[in-house]
N, C-alpha and C positions, 0 to 999 in steps of 0.2 A: 195262822202257821204257815207258813208254808209250804209244799211238797219238796222234798229232797229229789231233782234233777237225776234220771236212768243215767250207770254211768255204763260207761265203753272204753274200750283198749284208749290208748294215749298213742297218737303217730309221734307224739314232740313231746316237749315240758307237758303244753295247754292245748288242750281238746278247741276247735272252732266251736263256737255255739253258733246255734242256728235262730237268725234274728232280723229282722226286718232293716233296722235298723239301729245306729251304736252311735247317737252319737248328744255330747252331754254339751247343755247350754248355759254360760252363767251371762247373767242379764241386770249389771248396773246393780249389783249387788254392794251392799255398805256391812260395818261391822262399828260396834260404837261398844264399850265394857263406859256404863255413866258416863260422862264429861269425854269420855277418848276415843277419838276417833281410831279406828284403828287402818278400815281404809275406805276405800269409798267410788262408789259412780264407776266397778271394774266388770269389764266386761269381754271375753272371747267365749272360739268355740274347739274340742275337742272334737276331730269324726275319727268315726274309724279308721285305725290304725296308727293313727299321734301320737305325738311323745308332747304332752308338754313339761315344764321344768317351771316350778313359781321360785325363782332366785328372790333375793336382797336380804340385808344386813340380819342375827339374831335379832328378832324382840318386833320385826317390819312386819307379822302375822302370815306369817307362808304356812305353821300348823294348823292357825285358825281358821284359816280360807280351806282347807281341807280338809279339816274335822269337817267344816258348810259342806263341804262336795260327795261329804259321805252321809252325811245328816243323821251326824254325829253333835253337831251347835246346829242353832238355825244364825239367817243370818237377821241384822235387822234393820232390812229396806234389799228389795231385787227378788232377782230370782233362779234358783238353781231348776235347769229341766234337760232329764235325761229318759229319750225316746215319747216324749211327748209330757211326762208324769215331771206338773212344777211341784220340788219338796218338799216346798217349804207350807206349800198348800196340801198335802199328801194326808189320808188319814191314818191310822193307826195299819189296819192290813195294806195300805201301800206302802206303807213307811218298809211294815216287815220285809213284804220282796223286794221290793228295790235294796236293803238288805241286803240280804240273801243272793244279787246279784255283781255286791260288789265285795271284788281283794283290796283287802288293805293290811297295810304294815306297820308297824310305829316304831317309830325310831327307838326307845325305849321298852323294851323286853316286856311284853305282854303274857310271858307263860308258869304255870302253877310248879310255883322250884320242886316239891314233891312228889311230883306223875315225869313218866317218863316222859319223852322227846313225842314221843308214837302219845302216847293217852293223851300230850297236850294238842295233839293233830287234830286225832278223832276228838278230843270230847263235846263241839258245838256241835256237834251231827246227831251226837247221842240224845234228844230230844224229839230229835226228829226222823229219825228211821230206825225201821228194825235192825237185828241182828245181821240178817242176809246184804243185806246193804251197806251193814260197822265193816264188815268184814270181807268188802268188796272196796272199802273203802281205804281199808292198811294195805290191803295186796295194793293195787295205786301208790299208794305212800306212800310204800315199799320199793316201788318201780321209782315217784320219783327223788327218793333220799337216794338214789344211785346217782341222778344226775348232777344231782345237787353234792355227791361223794361224803353226802353226811351218812352212809349205810350202817355202820360199824357204832355210832354213836344212837339208834336209834329206841334203844332200851333204858339208856344215861338214864338218870334223872332230869330234868330242866338242870338244876341247884350247881350240876357235874358236866354242865358244858359253857367253854367260851362267851365271847359276843359273838363269833360268828358266825357258828355251833347254834348260836339261839336264833337270828338272823335266817340262818337258810331254815330252818324246820317250820319258823312262821311263814316265813314266804310258801311252804312245801302247804302249810295251812290252808291257804290264804288262794295258790291255787285251785286245788280240793274242792273246791267253791266250782269252778266250772261259771270264773265270774266274766261279766262282761263290759266291766268297766272297773279299770285300777287303780291304783292309789300307794304311795308310796312315802314316807315322810324320812327324808336323809336317807336312804334304804342301804349308802353304802358308809356312813359314817361307821369311824371307831372300827373298825373291819381294815383288818390284815387284807394284802394287794391279790391273796390267792380267792377271797369271801366275796374283795369285790367284784374279781373279774369274772366267777360265776353269779354274782349274782345282775351285775350290768347284763351282761348276756341271756338271762333270764327276761327282765326285763327288754329284751329286741325281741327276742322269741315271743313277749305278750303282744309289739307291735307288731313281726308280723305276720300273726295270728286276726289281725285287724283289729283287738282290747284300743280302746282308750287308754293310758296313761295319764297320771299325770303323778308327777313326785318335784317331794317339794330338793337345794341341792345350794350347798354354801360356796363349797371350796371344790369339788369334786369333778375336777375340770373333764375327764373320760367320764363320768355320769352326763355333768351337760355337753359333751358332744352326740351322746343317738338324740336329744332333742327335737323335736319337730323346728320348736319356738319356743322360749323362754318367754314369761308373764314376770317383770318386776314389781314386786308389791311398793318399789318407793315411790311410782309412776300413779301412784294413786289413794296417795296422802290427803 
């Protein structure tokens, strides 16, 4: 089980993580379900400070690819390499360490409805953190909640939050990990204008901190505009 990284004050939404390199390489990646090929021979690189958008119609494999990049699914062939680690060949401990470095925001909420927003934020850290560390995480989450303009809802149960509020809270949870690579599945989908603007600003902040960012996008042109480049899944059928 990886240890919680030391907490330090944030200068902005995200603290820079000191590492030798933060580069994600996707090499000749293919995914098949039974006899259906989702995509094949897909290759691209996401370097430090780059943002790559995954585009294509519904059902083209964008979310599947994102799950593979985060190690939540396995490719049929090919490799995903982050800082020299081939995720498809990683052992249990290596995968655990990699997943702790990953910030991930799902399109659908994964918050427990009967817990408060704050409880949902700190819950993943409880098995690996001491009480003093949890206290620091809560303090840091409170600071982030002000940046996300959701400080007034952190004590509310998740079941009572709007879609936009839940998305912002889930971003706080992902950023609290001090991720070295960040993934988001249609992060502005079904959000109001204010929430979408906040999320886009956060993704730009992550980029400016040198963190590789990959997200899926369907229609939001403002979201697409912050990407360094895009990968169209239809080109890999």
